[in-house]
mmCIF file of the N, C-alpha and C atoms, coordinates in Angstrom:
data_MODEL
# 
_entry.id   MODEL 
# 
loop_
_atom_site.group_PDB 
_atom_site.id 
_atom_site.type_symbol 
_atom_site.label_atom_id 
_atom_site.label_alt_id 
_atom_site.label_comp_id 
_atom_site.label_asym_id 
_atom_site.label_entity_id 
_atom_site.label_seq_id 
_atom_site.pdbx_PDB_ins_code 
_atom_site.Cartn_x 
_atom_site.Cartn_y 
_atom_site.Cartn_z 
_atom_site.occupancy 
_atom_site.B_iso_or_equiv 
_atom_site.pdbx_formal_charge 
_atom_site.auth_seq_id 
_atom_site.auth_comp_id 
_atom_site.auth_asym_id 
_atom_site.auth_atom_id 
_atom_site.pdbx_PDB_model_num 
ATOM 1   N N  . MET A 1 1  ? 10.086  -2.990 1.651   1.00 0.00 ? 1  MET A N  1 
ATOM 2   C CA . MET A 1 1  ? 10.888  -3.397 2.795   1.00 0.00 ? 1  MET A CA 1 
ATOM 3   C C  . MET A 1 1  ? 9.998   -4.144 3.784   1.00 0.00 ? 1  MET A C  1 
ATOM 4   N N  . ALA A 1 2  ? 10.476  -5.250 4.258   1.00 0.00 ? 2  ALA A N  1 
ATOM 5   C CA . ALA A 1 2  ? 9.723   -6.038 5.241   1.00 0.00 ? 2  ALA A CA 1 
ATOM 6   C C  . ALA A 1 2  ? 10.080  -5.547 6.643   1.00 0.00 ? 2  ALA A C  1 
ATOM 7   N N  . TYR A 1 3  ? 9.063   -5.305 7.437   1.00 0.00 ? 3  TYR A N  1 
ATOM 8   C CA . TYR A 1 3  ? 9.281   -4.833 8.800   1.00 0.00 ? 3  TYR A CA 1 
ATOM 9   C C  . TYR A 1 3  ? 9.256   -6.029 9.744   1.00 0.00 ? 3  TYR A C  1 
ATOM 10  N N  . SER A 1 4  ? 10.050  -5.941 10.790  1.00 0.00 ? 4  SER A N  1 
ATOM 11  C CA . SER A 1 4  ? 10.177  -7.058 11.718  1.00 0.00 ? 4  SER A CA 1 
ATOM 12  C C  . SER A 1 4  ? 8.900   -7.253 12.521  1.00 0.00 ? 4  SER A C  1 
ATOM 13  N N  . ASP A 1 5  ? 8.739   -8.478 12.987  1.00 0.00 ? 5  ASP A N  1 
ATOM 14  C CA . ASP A 1 5  ? 7.584   -8.808 13.820  1.00 0.00 ? 5  ASP A CA 1 
ATOM 15  C C  . ASP A 1 5  ? 7.594   -7.995 15.115  1.00 0.00 ? 5  ASP A C  1 
ATOM 16  N N  . GLU A 1 6  ? 8.785   -7.627 15.586  1.00 0.00 ? 6  GLU A N  1 
ATOM 17  C CA . GLU A 1 6  ? 8.890   -6.823 16.806  1.00 0.00 ? 6  GLU A CA 1 
ATOM 18  C C  . GLU A 1 6  ? 8.239   -5.450 16.619  1.00 0.00 ? 6  GLU A C  1 
ATOM 19  N N  . LEU A 1 7  ? 8.497   -4.833 15.453  1.00 0.00 ? 7  LEU A N  1 
ATOM 20  C CA . LEU A 1 7  ? 7.903   -3.515 15.186  1.00 0.00 ? 7  LEU A CA 1 
ATOM 21  C C  . LEU A 1 7  ? 6.385   -3.613 15.076  1.00 0.00 ? 7  LEU A C  1 
ATOM 22  N N  . TRP A 1 8  ? 5.896   -4.665 14.419  1.00 0.00 ? 8  TRP A N  1 
ATOM 23  C CA . TRP A 1 8  ? 4.444   -4.853 14.304  1.00 0.00 ? 8  TRP A CA 1 
ATOM 24  C C  . TRP A 1 8  ? 3.827   -5.112 15.672  1.00 0.00 ? 8  TRP A C  1 
ATOM 25  N N  . ALA A 1 9  ? 4.524   -5.881 16.513  1.00 0.00 ? 9  ALA A N  1 
ATOM 26  C CA . ALA A 1 9  ? 4.017   -6.157 17.864  1.00 0.00 ? 9  ALA A CA 1 
ATOM 27  C C  . ALA A 1 9  ? 3.958   -4.871 18.688  1.00 0.00 ? 9  ALA A C  1 
ATOM 28  N N  . GLU A 1 10 ? 4.965   -4.025 18.526  1.00 0.00 ? 10 GLU A N  1 
ATOM 29  C CA . GLU A 1 10 ? 4.981   -2.742 19.234  1.00 0.00 ? 10 GLU A CA 1 
ATOM 30  C C  . GLU A 1 10 ? 3.805   -1.870 18.776  1.00 0.00 ? 10 GLU A C  1 
ATOM 31  N N  . ALA A 1 11 ? 3.585   -1.811 17.469  1.00 0.00 ? 11 ALA A N  1 
ATOM 32  C CA . ALA A 1 11 ? 2.473   -1.013 16.937  1.00 0.00 ? 11 ALA A CA 1 
ATOM 33  C C  . ALA A 1 11 ? 1.132   -1.581 17.407  1.00 0.00 ? 11 ALA A C  1 
ATOM 34  N N  . LYS A 1 12 ? 1.040   -2.899 17.434  1.00 0.00 ? 12 LYS A N  1 
ATOM 35  C CA . LYS A 1 12 ? -0.194  -3.555 17.884  1.00 0.00 ? 12 LYS A CA 1 
ATOM 36  C C  . LYS A 1 12 ? -0.515  -3.167 19.325  1.00 0.00 ? 12 LYS A C  1 
ATOM 37  N N  . LYS A 1 13 ? 0.507   -3.166 20.163  1.00 0.00 ? 13 LYS A N  1 
ATOM 38  C CA . LYS A 1 13 ? 0.320   -2.854 21.580  1.00 0.00 ? 13 LYS A CA 1 
ATOM 39  C C  . LYS A 1 13 ? 0.011   -1.370 21.788  1.00 0.00 ? 13 LYS A C  1 
ATOM 40  N N  . LYS A 1 14 ? 0.823   -0.500 21.182  1.00 0.00 ? 14 LYS A N  1 
ATOM 41  C CA . LYS A 1 14 ? 0.660   0.939  21.392  1.00 0.00 ? 14 LYS A CA 1 
ATOM 42  C C  . LYS A 1 14 ? -0.642  1.472  20.800  1.00 0.00 ? 14 LYS A C  1 
ATOM 43  N N  . CYS A 1 15 ? -1.063  0.907  19.670  1.00 0.00 ? 15 CYS A N  1 
ATOM 44  C CA . CYS A 1 15 ? -2.265  1.398  18.988  1.00 0.00 ? 15 CYS A CA 1 
ATOM 45  C C  . CYS A 1 15 ? -3.523  0.640  19.395  1.00 0.00 ? 15 CYS A C  1 
ATOM 46  N N  . ARG A 1 16 ? -3.344  -0.356 20.269  1.00 0.00 ? 16 ARG A N  1 
ATOM 47  C CA . ARG A 1 16 ? -4.462  -1.173 20.745  1.00 0.00 ? 16 ARG A CA 1 
ATOM 48  C C  . ARG A 1 16 ? -5.217  -1.827 19.588  1.00 0.00 ? 16 ARG A C  1 
ATOM 49  N N  . LEU A 1 17 ? -4.466  -2.535 18.738  1.00 0.00 ? 17 LEU A N  1 
ATOM 50  C CA . LEU A 1 17 ? -5.032  -3.200 17.579  1.00 0.00 ? 17 LEU A CA 1 
ATOM 51  C C  . LEU A 1 17 ? -5.070  -4.700 17.802  1.00 0.00 ? 17 LEU A C  1 
ATOM 52  N N  . ASN A 1 18 ? -5.923  -5.384 17.048  1.00 0.00 ? 18 ASN A N  1 
ATOM 53  C CA . ASN A 1 18 ? -5.917  -6.842 17.087  1.00 0.00 ? 18 ASN A CA 1 
ATOM 54  C C  . ASN A 1 18 ? -5.214  -7.357 15.824  1.00 0.00 ? 18 ASN A C  1 
ATOM 55  N N  . GLN A 1 19 ? -5.107  -8.652 15.698  1.00 0.00 ? 19 GLN A N  1 
ATOM 56  C CA . GLN A 1 19 ? -4.367  -9.235 14.579  1.00 0.00 ? 19 GLN A CA 1 
ATOM 57  C C  . GLN A 1 19 ? -5.015  -8.913 13.230  1.00 0.00 ? 19 GLN A C  1 
ATOM 58  N N  . GLU A 1 20 ? -6.344  -8.840 13.196  1.00 0.00 ? 20 GLU A N  1 
ATOM 59  C CA . GLU A 1 20 ? -7.045  -8.498 11.951  1.00 0.00 ? 20 GLU A CA 1 
ATOM 60  C C  . GLU A 1 20 ? -6.703  -7.075 11.517  1.00 0.00 ? 20 GLU A C  1 
ATOM 61  N N  . ASP A 1 21 ? -6.597  -6.162 12.480  1.00 0.00 ? 21 ASP A N  1 
ATOM 62  C CA . ASP A 1 21 ? -6.251  -4.773 12.159  1.00 0.00 ? 21 ASP A CA 1 
ATOM 63  C C  . ASP A 1 21 ? -4.823  -4.680 11.623  1.00 0.00 ? 21 ASP A C  1 
ATOM 64  N N  . ILE A 1 22 ? -3.927  -5.462 12.197  1.00 0.00 ? 22 ILE A N  1 
ATOM 65  C CA . ILE A 1 22 ? -2.539  -5.486 11.717  1.00 0.00 ? 22 ILE A CA 1 
ATOM 66  C C  . ILE A 1 22 ? -2.506  -6.021 10.283  1.00 0.00 ? 22 ILE A C  1 
ATOM 67  N N  . ALA A 1 23 ? -3.271  -7.075 10.017  1.00 0.00 ? 23 ALA A N  1 
ATOM 68  C CA . ALA A 1 23 ? -3.330  -7.634 8.661   1.00 0.00 ? 23 ALA A CA 1 
ATOM 69  C C  . ALA A 1 23 ? -3.885  -6.597 7.683   1.00 0.00 ? 23 ALA A C  1 
ATOM 70  N N  . LEU A 1 24 ? -4.886  -5.838 8.110   1.00 0.00 ? 24 LEU A N  1 
ATOM 71  C CA . LEU A 1 24 ? -5.462  -4.786 7.273   1.00 0.00 ? 24 LEU A CA 1 
ATOM 72  C C  . LEU A 1 24 ? -4.418  -3.721 6.967   1.00 0.00 ? 24 LEU A C  1 
ATOM 73  N N  . ALA A 1 25 ? -3.666  -3.303 7.973   1.00 0.00 ? 25 ALA A N  1 
ATOM 74  C CA . ALA A 1 25 ? -2.622  -2.298 7.781   1.00 0.00 ? 25 ALA A CA 1 
ATOM 75  C C  . ALA A 1 25 ? -1.572  -2.785 6.780   1.00 0.00 ? 25 ALA A C  1 
ATOM 76  N N  . LYS A 1 26 ? -1.197  -4.042 6.885   1.00 0.00 ? 26 LYS A N  1 
ATOM 77  C CA . LYS A 1 26 ? -0.226  -4.611 5.947   1.00 0.00 ? 26 LYS A CA 1 
ATOM 78  C C  . LYS A 1 26 ? -0.801  -4.638 4.539   1.00 0.00 ? 26 LYS A C  1 
ATOM 79  N N  . ARG A 1 27 ? -2.072  -5.018 4.413   1.00 0.00 ? 27 ARG A N  1 
ATOM 80  C CA . ARG A 1 27 ? -2.737  -5.067 3.114   1.00 0.00 ? 27 ARG A CA 1 
ATOM 81  C C  . ARG A 1 27 ? -2.818  -3.670 2.488   1.00 0.00 ? 27 ARG A C  1 
ATOM 82  N N  . LEU A 1 28 ? -2.996  -2.656 3.327   1.00 0.00 ? 28 LEU A N  1 
ATOM 83  C CA . LEU A 1 28 ? -3.066  -1.279 2.843   1.00 0.00 ? 28 LEU A CA 1 
ATOM 84  C C  . LEU A 1 28 ? -1.691  -0.713 2.520   1.00 0.00 ? 28 LEU A C  1 
ATOM 85  N N  . GLY A 1 29 ? -0.644  -1.448 2.872   1.00 0.00 ? 29 GLY A N  1 
ATOM 86  C CA . GLY A 1 29 ? 0.713   -1.015 2.561   1.00 0.00 ? 29 GLY A CA 1 
ATOM 87  C C  . GLY A 1 29 ? 1.289   -0.046 3.580   1.00 0.00 ? 29 GLY A C  1 
ATOM 88  N N  . LEU A 1 30 ? 0.711   -0.007 4.759   1.00 0.00 ? 30 LEU A N  1 
ATOM 89  C CA . LEU A 1 30 ? 1.223   0.868  5.814   1.00 0.00 ? 30 LEU A CA 1 
ATOM 90  C C  . LEU A 1 30 ? 2.343   0.169  6.566   1.00 0.00 ? 30 LEU A C  1 
ATOM 91  N N  . ASN A 1 31 ? 3.133   0.948  7.281   1.00 0.00 ? 31 ASN A N  1 
ATOM 92  C CA . ASN A 1 31 ? 4.192   0.346  8.083   1.00 0.00 ? 31 ASN A CA 1 
ATOM 93  C C  . ASN A 1 31 ? 3.927   0.625  9.558   1.00 0.00 ? 31 ASN A C  1 
ATOM 94  N N  . PRO A 1 32 ? 4.557   -0.113 10.451  1.00 0.00 ? 32 PRO A N  1 
ATOM 95  C CA . PRO A 1 32 ? 4.279   0.044  11.878  1.00 0.00 ? 32 PRO A CA 1 
ATOM 96  C C  . PRO A 1 32 ? 4.584   1.449  12.405  1.00 0.00 ? 32 PRO A C  1 
ATOM 97  N N  . ARG A 1 33 ? 5.601   2.102  11.860  1.00 0.00 ? 33 ARG A N  1 
ATOM 98  C CA . ARG A 1 33 ? 5.934   3.461  12.312  1.00 0.00 ? 33 ARG A CA 1 
ATOM 99  C C  . ARG A 1 33 ? 4.803   4.431  11.989  1.00 0.00 ? 33 ARG A C  1 
ATOM 100 N N  . SER A 1 34 ? 4.182   4.281  10.819  1.00 0.00 ? 34 SER A N  1 
ATOM 101 C CA . SER A 1 34 ? 3.109   5.205  10.458  1.00 0.00 ? 34 SER A CA 1 
ATOM 102 C C  . SER A 1 34 ? 1.899   5.012  11.368  1.00 0.00 ? 34 SER A C  1 
ATOM 103 N N  . LEU A 1 35 ? 1.673   3.793  11.818  1.00 0.00 ? 35 LEU A N  1 
ATOM 104 C CA . LEU A 1 35 ? 0.569   3.553  12.748  1.00 0.00 ? 35 LEU A CA 1 
ATOM 105 C C  . LEU A 1 35 ? 0.838   4.250  14.077  1.00 0.00 ? 35 LEU A C  1 
ATOM 106 N N  . ILE A 1 36 ? 2.060   4.099  14.566  1.00 0.00 ? 36 ILE A N  1 
ATOM 107 C CA . ILE A 1 36 ? 2.423   4.698  15.846  1.00 0.00 ? 36 ILE A CA 1 
ATOM 108 C C  . ILE A 1 36 ? 2.384   6.226  15.755  1.00 0.00 ? 36 ILE A C  1 
ATOM 109 N N  . LYS A 1 37 ? 2.837   6.782  14.630  1.00 0.00 ? 37 LYS A N  1 
ATOM 110 C CA . LYS A 1 37 ? 2.829   8.234  14.447  1.00 0.00 ? 37 LYS A CA 1 
ATOM 111 C C  . LYS A 1 37 ? 1.410   8.797  14.438  1.00 0.00 ? 37 LYS A C  1 
ATOM 112 N N  . ASN A 1 38 ? 0.431   7.993  14.063  1.00 0.00 ? 38 ASN A N  1 
ATOM 113 C CA . ASN A 1 38 ? -0.933  8.484  13.947  1.00 0.00 ? 38 ASN A CA 1 
ATOM 114 C C  . ASN A 1 38 ? -1.780  8.256  15.191  1.00 0.00 ? 38 ASN A C  1 
ATOM 115 N N  . ILE A 1 39 ? -1.160  7.924  16.298  1.00 0.00 ? 39 ILE A N  1 
ATOM 116 C CA . ILE A 1 39 ? -1.896  7.824  17.560  1.00 0.00 ? 39 ILE A CA 1 
ATOM 117 C C  . ILE A 1 39 ? -2.270  9.253  17.964  1.00 0.00 ? 39 ILE A C  1 
ATOM 118 N N  . PRO A 1 40 ? -3.554  9.520  18.170  1.00 0.00 ? 40 PRO A N  1 
ATOM 119 C CA . PRO A 1 40 ? -3.938  10.891 18.539  1.00 0.00 ? 40 PRO A CA 1 
ATOM 120 C C  . PRO A 1 40 ? -3.481  11.250 19.953  1.00 0.00 ? 40 PRO A C  1 
ATOM 121 N N  . SER A 1 41 ? -3.001  12.477 20.106  1.00 0.00 ? 41 SER A N  1 
ATOM 122 C CA . SER A 1 41 ? -2.630  12.946 21.442  1.00 0.00 ? 41 SER A CA 1 
ATOM 123 C C  . SER A 1 41 ? -3.818  13.688 22.044  1.00 0.00 ? 41 SER A C  1 
ATOM 124 N N  . LYS A 1 42 ? -3.707  14.049 23.296  1.00 0.00 ? 42 LYS A N  1 
ATOM 125 C CA . LYS A 1 42 ? -4.797  14.748 23.974  1.00 0.00 ? 42 LYS A CA 1 
ATOM 126 C C  . LYS A 1 42 ? -5.076  16.111 23.344  1.00 0.00 ? 42 LYS A C  1 
ATOM 127 N N  . SER A 1 43 ? -4.074  16.702 22.697  1.00 0.00 ? 43 SER A N  1 
ATOM 128 C CA . SER A 1 43 ? -4.260  17.999 22.052  1.00 0.00 ? 43 SER A CA 1 
ATOM 129 C C  . SER A 1 43 ? -4.837  17.872 20.641  1.00 0.00 ? 43 SER A C  1 
ATOM 130 N N  . GLU A 1 44 ? -5.125  16.641 20.205  1.00 0.00 ? 44 GLU A N  1 
ATOM 131 C CA . GLU A 1 44 ? -5.685  16.390 18.875  1.00 0.00 ? 44 GLU A CA 1 
ATOM 132 C C  . GLU A 1 44 ? -7.017  15.645 18.986  1.00 0.00 ? 44 GLU A C  1 
ATOM 133 N N  . PRO A 1 45 ? -8.034  16.292 19.558  1.00 0.00 ? 45 PRO A N  1 
ATOM 134 C CA . PRO A 1 45 ? -9.309  15.595 19.767  1.00 0.00 ? 45 PRO A CA 1 
ATOM 135 C C  . PRO A 1 45 ? -10.038 15.247 18.460  1.00 0.00 ? 45 PRO A C  1 
ATOM 136 N N  . TRP A 1 46 ? -9.679  15.905 17.357  1.00 0.00 ? 46 TRP A N  1 
ATOM 137 C CA . TRP A 1 46 ? -10.326 15.638 16.074  1.00 0.00 ? 46 TRP A CA 1 
ATOM 138 C C  . TRP A 1 46 ? -9.816  14.363 15.424  1.00 0.00 ? 46 TRP A C  1 
ATOM 139 N N  . LYS A 1 47 ? -8.667  13.876 15.867  1.00 0.00 ? 47 LYS A N  1 
ATOM 140 C CA . LYS A 1 47 ? -8.049  12.696 15.256  1.00 0.00 ? 47 LYS A CA 1 
ATOM 141 C C  . LYS A 1 47 ? -8.734  11.423 15.737  1.00 0.00 ? 47 LYS A C  1 
ATOM 142 N N  . ALA A 1 48 ? -9.058  10.551 14.801  1.00 0.00 ? 48 ALA A N  1 
ATOM 143 C CA . ALA A 1 48 ? -9.698  9.285  15.145  1.00 0.00 ? 48 ALA A CA 1 
ATOM 144 C C  . ALA A 1 48 ? -8.650  8.306  15.672  1.00 0.00 ? 48 ALA A C  1 
ATOM 145 N N  . PRO A 1 49 ? -9.064  7.362  16.507  1.00 0.00 ? 49 PRO A N  1 
ATOM 146 C CA . PRO A 1 49 ? -8.133  6.309  16.932  1.00 0.00 ? 49 PRO A CA 1 
ATOM 147 C C  . PRO A 1 49 ? -7.602  5.552  15.711  1.00 0.00 ? 49 PRO A C  1 
ATOM 148 N N  . VAL A 1 50 ? -6.422  4.972  15.851  1.00 0.00 ? 50 VAL A N  1 
ATOM 149 C CA . VAL A 1 50 ? -5.759  4.307  14.727  1.00 0.00 ? 50 VAL A CA 1 
ATOM 150 C C  . VAL A 1 50 ? -6.646  3.227  14.121  1.00 0.00 ? 50 VAL A C  1 
ATOM 151 N N  . LYS A 1 51 ? -7.339  2.470  14.957  1.00 0.00 ? 51 LYS A N  1 
ATOM 152 C CA . LYS A 1 51 ? -8.211  1.404  14.456  1.00 0.00 ? 51 LYS A CA 1 
ATOM 153 C C  . LYS A 1 51 ? -9.290  1.973  13.526  1.00 0.00 ? 51 LYS A C  1 
ATOM 154 N N  . ASP A 1 52 ? -9.926  3.056  13.945  1.00 0.00 ? 52 ASP A N  1 
ATOM 155 C CA . ASP A 1 52 ? -10.958 3.691  13.121  1.00 0.00 ? 52 ASP A CA 1 
ATOM 156 C C  . ASP A 1 52 ? -10.358 4.267  11.848  1.00 0.00 ? 52 ASP A C  1 
ATOM 157 N N  . TRP A 1 53 ? -9.173  4.858  11.969  1.00 0.00 ? 53 TRP A N  1 
ATOM 158 C CA . TRP A 1 53 ? -8.479  5.438  10.822  1.00 0.00 ? 53 TRP A CA 1 
ATOM 159 C C  . TRP A 1 53 ? -8.196  4.364  9.759   1.00 0.00 ? 53 TRP A C  1 
ATOM 160 N N  . LEU A 1 54 ? -7.727  3.197  10.197  1.00 0.00 ? 54 LEU A N  1 
ATOM 161 C CA . LEU A 1 54 ? -7.457  2.099  9.265   1.00 0.00 ? 54 LEU A CA 1 
ATOM 162 C C  . LEU A 1 54 ? -8.722  1.681  8.518   1.00 0.00 ? 54 LEU A C  1 
ATOM 163 N N  . HIS A 1 55 ? -9.810  1.549  9.252   1.00 0.00 ? 55 HIS A N  1 
ATOM 164 C CA . HIS A 1 55 ? -11.057 1.109  8.630   1.00 0.00 ? 55 HIS A CA 1 
ATOM 165 C C  . HIS A 1 55 ? -11.627 2.173  7.688   1.00 0.00 ? 55 HIS A C  1 
ATOM 166 N N  . GLU A 1 56 ? -11.403 3.453  7.994   1.00 0.00 ? 56 GLU A N  1 
ATOM 167 C CA . GLU A 1 56 ? -11.822 4.532  7.084   1.00 0.00 ? 56 GLU A CA 1 
ATOM 168 C C  . GLU A 1 56 ? -11.047 4.459  5.774   1.00 0.00 ? 56 GLU A C  1 
ATOM 169 N N  . ILE A 1 57 ? -9.737  4.256  5.866   1.00 0.00 ? 57 ILE A N  1 
ATOM 170 C CA . ILE A 1 57 ? -8.901  4.143  4.663   1.00 0.00 ? 57 ILE A CA 1 
ATOM 171 C C  . ILE A 1 57 ? -9.379  2.978  3.813   1.00 0.00 ? 57 ILE A C  1 
ATOM 172 N N  . ASP A 1 58 ? -9.637  1.836  4.459   1.00 0.00 ? 58 ASP A N  1 
ATOM 173 C CA . ASP A 1 58 ? -10.080 0.650  3.739   1.00 0.00 ? 58 ASP A CA 1 
ATOM 174 C C  . ASP A 1 58 ? -11.431 0.894  3.060   1.00 0.00 ? 58 ASP A C  1 
ATOM 175 N N  . ALA A 1 59 ? -12.349 1.537  3.765   1.00 0.00 ? 59 ALA A N  1 
ATOM 176 C CA . ALA A 1 59 ? -13.676 1.813  3.199   1.00 0.00 ? 59 ALA A CA 1 
ATOM 177 C C  . ALA A 1 59 ? -13.566 2.737  1.983   1.00 0.00 ? 59 ALA A C  1 
ATOM 178 N N  . LYS A 1 60 ? -12.707 3.756  2.081   1.00 0.00 ? 60 LYS A N  1 
ATOM 179 C CA . LYS A 1 60 ? -12.523 4.676  0.956   1.00 0.00 ? 60 LYS A CA 1 
ATOM 180 C C  . LYS A 1 60 ? -11.952 3.947  -0.257  1.00 0.00 ? 60 LYS A C  1 
ATOM 181 N N  . ARG A 1 61 ? -10.990 3.073  -0.012  1.00 0.00 ? 61 ARG A N  1 
ATOM 182 C CA . ARG A 1 61 ? -10.384 2.336  -1.132  1.00 0.00 ? 61 ARG A CA 1 
ATOM 183 C C  . ARG A 1 61 ? -11.381 1.382  -1.778  1.00 0.00 ? 61 ARG A C  1 
ATOM 184 N N  . GLN A 1 62 ? -12.194 0.727  -0.956  1.00 0.00 ? 62 GLN A N  1 
ATOM 185 C CA . GLN A 1 62 ? -13.203 -0.185 -1.508  1.00 0.00 ? 62 GLN A CA 1 
ATOM 186 C C  . GLN A 1 62 ? -14.241 0.586  -2.315  1.00 0.00 ? 62 GLN A C  1 
ATOM 187 N N  . LYS A 1 63 ? -14.647 1.755  -1.821  1.00 0.00 ? 63 LYS A N  1 
ATOM 188 C CA . LYS A 1 63 ? -15.625 2.578  -2.531  1.00 0.00 ? 63 LYS A CA 1 
ATOM 189 C C  . LYS A 1 63 ? -15.062 3.017  -3.878  1.00 0.00 ? 63 LYS A C  1 
ATOM 190 N N  . LYS A 1 64 ? -13.804 3.440  -3.878  1.00 0.00 ? 64 LYS A N  1 
ATOM 191 C CA . LYS A 1 64 ? -13.147 3.868  -5.104  1.00 0.00 ? 64 LYS A CA 1 
ATOM 192 C C  . LYS A 1 64 ? -13.048 2.722  -6.112  1.00 0.00 ? 64 LYS A C  1 
ATOM 193 N N  . ALA A 1 65 ? -12.692 1.542  -5.622  1.00 0.00 ? 65 ALA A N  1 
ATOM 194 C CA . ALA A 1 65 ? -12.566 0.371  -6.502  1.00 0.00 ? 65 ALA A CA 1 
ATOM 195 C C  . ALA A 1 65 ? -13.923 0.000  -7.088  1.00 0.00 ? 65 ALA A C  1 
ATOM 196 N N  . ALA A 1 66 ? -14.979 0.097  -6.277  1.00 0.00 ? 66 ALA A N  1 
ATOM 197 C CA . ALA A 1 66 ? -16.325 -0.226 -6.761  1.00 0.00 ? 66 ALA A CA 1 
ATOM 198 C C  . ALA A 1 66 ? -16.759 0.777  -7.831  1.00 0.00 ? 66 ALA A C  1 
ATOM 199 N N  . GLN A 1 67 ? -16.464 2.056  -7.629  1.00 0.00 ? 67 GLN A N  1 
ATOM 200 C CA . GLN A 1 67 ? -16.806 3.072  -8.622  1.00 0.00 ? 67 GLN A CA 1 
ATOM 201 C C  . GLN A 1 67 ? -16.060 2.817  -9.927  1.00 0.00 ? 67 GLN A C  1 
ATOM 202 N N  . LYS A 1 68 ? -14.805 2.474  -9.816  1.00 0.00 ? 68 LYS A N  1 
ATOM 203 C CA . LYS A 1 68 ? -13.990 2.192  -11.008 1.00 0.00 ? 68 LYS A CA 1 
ATOM 204 C C  . LYS A 1 68 ? -14.548 0.994  -11.762 1.00 0.00 ? 68 LYS A C  1 
ATOM 205 N N  . GLN A 1 69 ? -14.966 -0.025 -11.009 1.00 0.00 ? 69 GLN A N  1 
ATOM 206 C CA . GLN A 1 69 ? -15.530 -1.226 -11.624 1.00 0.00 ? 69 GLN A CA 1 
ATOM 207 C C  . GLN A 1 69 ? -16.837 -0.894 -12.343 1.00 0.00 ? 69 GLN A C  1 
ATOM 208 N N  . ARG A 1 70 ? -17.696 -0.072 -11.698 1.00 0.00 ? 70 ARG A N  1 
ATOM 209 C CA . ARG A 1 70 ? -18.964 0.311  -12.321 1.00 0.00 ? 70 ARG A CA 1 
ATOM 210 C C  . ARG A 1 70 ? -18.729 1.108  -13.601 1.00 0.00 ? 70 ARG A C  1 
ATOM 211 N N  . ARG A 1 71 ? -17.754 2.033  -13.564 1.00 0.00 ? 71 ARG A N  1 
ATOM 212 C CA . ARG A 1 71 ? -17.434 2.812  -14.756 1.00 0.00 ? 71 ARG A CA 1 
ATOM 213 C C  . ARG A 1 71 ? -16.934 1.912  -15.878 1.00 0.00 ? 71 ARG A C  1 
ATOM 214 N N  . LYS A 1 72 ? -16.131 0.942  -15.518 1.00 0.00 ? 72 LYS A N  1 
ATOM 215 C CA . LYS A 1 72 ? -15.583 0.018  -16.510 1.00 0.00 ? 72 LYS A CA 1 
ATOM 216 C C  . LYS A 1 72 ? -16.710 -0.799 -17.152 1.00 0.00 ? 72 LYS A C  1 
ATOM 217 N N  . GLU A 1 73 ? -17.648 -1.278 -16.326 1.00 0.00 ? 73 GLU A N  1 
ATOM 218 C CA . GLU A 1 73 ? -18.770 -2.062 -16.849 1.00 0.00 ? 73 GLU A CA 1 
ATOM 219 C C  . GLU A 1 73 ? -19.695 -1.193 -17.691 1.00 0.00 ? 73 GLU A C  1 
ATOM 220 N N  . LYS A 1 74 ? -19.900 0.048  -17.290 1.00 0.00 ? 74 LYS A N  1 
ATOM 221 C CA . LYS A 1 74 ? -20.796 0.964  -17.988 1.00 0.00 ? 74 LYS A CA 1 
ATOM 222 C C  . LYS A 1 74 ? -20.258 1.318  -19.368 1.00 0.00 ? 74 LYS A C  1 
ATOM 223 N N  . SER A 1 75 ? -18.951 1.455  -19.483 1.00 0.00 ? 75 SER A N  1 
ATOM 224 C CA . SER A 1 75 ? -18.347 1.854  -20.765 1.00 0.00 ? 75 SER A CA 1 
ATOM 225 C C  . SER A 1 75 ? -18.181 0.673  -21.711 1.00 0.00 ? 75 SER A C  1 
ATOM 226 N N  . GLY A 1 76 ? -18.621 -0.482 -21.343 1.00 0.00 ? 76 GLY A N  1 
ATOM 227 C CA . GLY A 1 76 ? -18.485 -1.649 -22.196 1.00 0.00 ? 76 GLY A CA 1 
ATOM 228 C C  . GLY A 1 76 ? -17.391 -2.585 -21.734 1.00 0.00 ? 76 GLY A C  1 
ATOM 229 N N  . GLY A 1 77 ? -16.525 -2.075 -20.918 1.00 0.00 ? 77 GLY A N  1 
ATOM 230 C CA . GLY A 1 77 ? -15.523 -2.905 -20.282 1.00 0.00 ? 77 GLY A CA 1 
ATOM 231 C C  . GLY A 1 77 ? -14.473 -3.490 -21.205 1.00 0.00 ? 77 GLY A C  1 
ATOM 232 N N  . GLY A 1 78 ? -14.675 -3.400 -22.480 1.00 0.00 ? 78 GLY A N  1 
ATOM 233 C CA . GLY A 1 78 ? -13.746 -4.068 -23.376 1.00 0.00 ? 78 GLY A CA 1 
ATOM 234 C C  . GLY A 1 78 ? -12.562 -3.218 -23.737 1.00 0.00 ? 78 GLY A C  1 
ATOM 235 N N  . GLY A 1 79 ? -11.459 -3.869 -23.885 1.00 0.00 ? 79 GLY A N  1 
ATOM 236 C CA . GLY A 1 79 ? -10.266 -3.235 -24.382 1.00 0.00 ? 79 GLY A CA 1 
ATOM 237 C C  . GLY A 1 79 ? -9.820  -4.040 -25.577 1.00 0.00 ? 79 GLY A C  1 
ATOM 238 N N  . PRO A 1 80 ? -8.575  -3.960 -25.921 1.00 0.00 ? 80 PRO A N  1 
ATOM 239 C CA . PRO A 1 80 ? -8.085  -4.814 -27.024 1.00 0.00 ? 80 PRO A CA 1 
ATOM 240 C C  . PRO A 1 80 ? -8.195  -6.290 -26.637 1.00 0.00 ? 80 PRO A C  1 
ATOM 241 N N  . ALA A 1 81 ? -8.657  -7.062 -27.579 1.00 0.00 ? 81 ALA A N  1 
ATOM 242 C CA . ALA A 1 81 ? -8.882  -8.488 -27.303 1.00 0.00 ? 81 ALA A CA 1 
ATOM 243 C C  . ALA A 1 81 ? -7.667  -9.324 -27.506 1.00 0.00 ? 81 ALA A C  1 
# 
């Protein structure tokens, strides 16, 4: 489902994100509501700001993809030709 530019603009403002962060969220498959829901409240001091949370998710996915690539190369990488 495509979310409207209004919802993304609202998430950008409320979460204090820049355009690159919004693009990252879209690339990760997140929606504007999930960004807004993850804004830490004062009673949740352990929660990272949304911007940091997005970058953590991206770093974890990149690390996982790199590990998968290394395993694929190590095993010979070949499948059916």
